C-alpha positions as CSV (number, residue, x, y, z in Angstrom):
1,X,-0.2,0.3,0.0
2,X,1.2,3.5,-0.7
3,X,2.1,5.2,2.0
4,X,0.1,8.2,1.9
5,X,-3.1,5.6,1.5
6,X,-1.3,4.1,4.7
7,X,-2.1,7.3,6.7
8,X,-5.3,8.2,5.4
9,X,-6.3,4.6,6.0
10,X,-5.0,4.6,9.8
11,X,-7.1,8.3,10.0
12,X,-10.2,6.1,9.0
13,X,-9.1,3.3,11.4
14,X,-9.4,5.7,14.3
15,X,-12.5,7.6,13.3
16,X,-14.1,4.0,13.3
17,X,-13.1,3.3,16.6
18,X,-16.4,3.3,19.0
19,X,-14.8,5.0,22.0
20,X,-13.6,8.1,19.9
21,X,-17.7,8.9,19.8
22,X,-17.4,10.3,23.0
23,X,-13.9,12.2,22.4
24,X,-14.8,13.2,18.9
25,X,-10.9,13.8,17.9
26,X,-9.2,15.2,15.0
27,X,-6.0,13.7,13.5
28,X,-3.7,13.9,11.3
29,X,-0.9,11.2,10.5
30,X,2.6,11.4,9.1
31,X,5.8,9.0,8.8
32,X,6.6,8.3,12.5
33,X,4.4,11.1,13.7
34,X,1.0,11.9,14.6
35,X,-1.1,14.6,16.3
36,X,-4.7,14.1,17.7
37,X,-6.6,17.4,19.0
38,X,-10.0,17.4,21.1
39,X,-12.5,20.1,22.4
40,X,-12.3,19.3,26.3
41,X,-15.8,19.3,27.8
42,X,-17.1,18.8,31.7
43,X,-17.9,15.1,30.6
44,X,-14.3,14.2,30.8
45,X,-14.0,15.5,34.6
46,X,-13.0,14.3,37.5
47,X,-15.1,15.4,41.1
48,X,-12.5,18.3,41.2
49,X,-13.3,20.1,38.2
50,X,-10.4,19.0,35.7
51,X,-9.9,16.4,33.2
52,X,-9.5,13.1,34.6
53,X,-5.9,11.5,34.2
54,X,-7.8,8.6,31.5
55,X,-8.4,11.4,29.0
56,X,-4.8,12.5,29.3
57,X,-3.6,8.7,29.3
58,X,-5.8,8.4,25.6
59,X,-4.8,11.2,24.2
60,X,-0.8,10.6,25.0
61,X,-1.2,6.9,24.1
62,X,-3.1,7.5,21.0
63,X,-0.8,9.9,19.4
64,X,2.5,7.9,19.8
65,X,0.2,4.5,18.8
66,X,-0.3,6.2,15.5
67,X,3.1,7.6,15.0
68,X,4.4,4.0,15.5
69,X,1.4,2.2,13.5
70,X,3.0,5.4,10.6
71,X,5.7,3.1,10.0
72,X,4.1,0.2,10.3
73,X,2.0,-0.9,7.1
74,X,0.7,-4.6,7.4
75,X,-0.2,-5.0,11.1
76,X,-1.7,-3.4,13.9
77,X,0.7,-2.2,16.3
78,X,-0.1,-3.0,20.1
79,X,0.8,-0.7,23.0
80,X,2.8,-3.1,25.8
81,X,3.8,-0.7,27.8
82,X,2.9,3.2,28.1
83,X,3.8,6.0,31.4
84,X,2.2,9.2,31.6
85,X,3.1,12.0,33.4
86,X,0.7,14.7,34.1
87,X,2.7,17.9,34.1
88,X,-0.1,20.7,34.6
89,X,-4.4,20.5,35.2
90,X,-6.5,21.4,32.2
91,X,-10.5,22.0,32.5
92,X,-11.6,23.6,29.3
93,X,-10.2,24.7,25.6
94,X,-8.7,22.2,23.2
95,X,-6.1,19.1,24.3
96,X,-3.7,18.5,21.6
97,X,-1.3,15.7,21.8
98,X,1.8,15.2,19.4
99,X,3.6,11.7,19.1
100,X,6.7,10.5,17.8
101,X,8.7,7.3,17.1
102,X,12.3,8.0,18.6
103,X,13.5,4.5,18.2
104,X,12.6,1.1,16.4
105,X,14.2,-2.0,15.4
106,X,12.5,-5.5,13.8
107,X,10.6,-6.0,16.8
108,X,9.3,-2.8,18.7
109,X,9.0,0.7,18.2
110,X,9.3,3.2,21.3
111,X,7.5,6.6,20.7
112,X,7.4,9.6,22.7
113,X,3.9,12.1,23.0
114,X,3.2,15.4,24.6
115,X,-0.1,17.0,25.5
116,X,-0.6,21.0,25.0
117,X,-3.5,23.1,26.4
118,X,-4.7,25.7,24.0
119,X,-2.3,28.1,24.6
120,X,0.4,25.9,23.5
121,X,1.8,25.1,27.0
122,X,2.7,21.6,28.0
123,X,0.0,19.7,30.3
124,X,1.0,16.3,29.9
125,X,3.4,13.6,28.5
126,X,4.2,10.1,27.8
127,X,6.2,7.3,26.3
128,X,5.7,3.9,25.4
129,X,6.7,0.4,23.8
130,X,4.6,-0.7,20.9
131,X,5.2,-4.1,19.2
132,X,3.4,-5.4,15.6
133,X,0.5,-7.8,16.4
134,X,-0.8,-10.7,14.2
135,X,-3.8,-9.0,13.4
136,X,-3.5,-7.5,9.7
137,X,-4.5,-4.1,9.2
138,X,-6.9,-4.7,6.5
139,X,-8.9,-6.4,9.2
140,X,-9.0,-3.6,11.4
141,X,-12.2,-2.0,11.4
142,X,-12.3,1.3,9.2
143,X,-8.9,0.4,7.8
144,X,-9.8,-0.9,4.5
């Protein structure tokens, strides 16, 4: 598959994921990189009024995941470990996460991601290890 078609298929795959009906993200994918943005809402808040850590995790993991899968054209990659650091609370505006692959070999990808608020200030960061699964991308919902 041509690289550009692969990136467009990954974008369709992300849109087809049912969890994203909640977040309504916008995504861009390029070689070894991805960028995701959501509008924050009170439905993402914990009881103290800030965005719940699970939203940080999703945004950071998704950005790193799609950066990794952009370099793997045949198989769905899996997150095997992922660490996040929440560096600043956020409650309103937009959250944007940017992921990039920083290392890869025959068996795994290491990717990092940074989340930003509407003012472009860092609010979180993460890094993870991703491996190729046995699931062909062509069988993933929305990829084709």
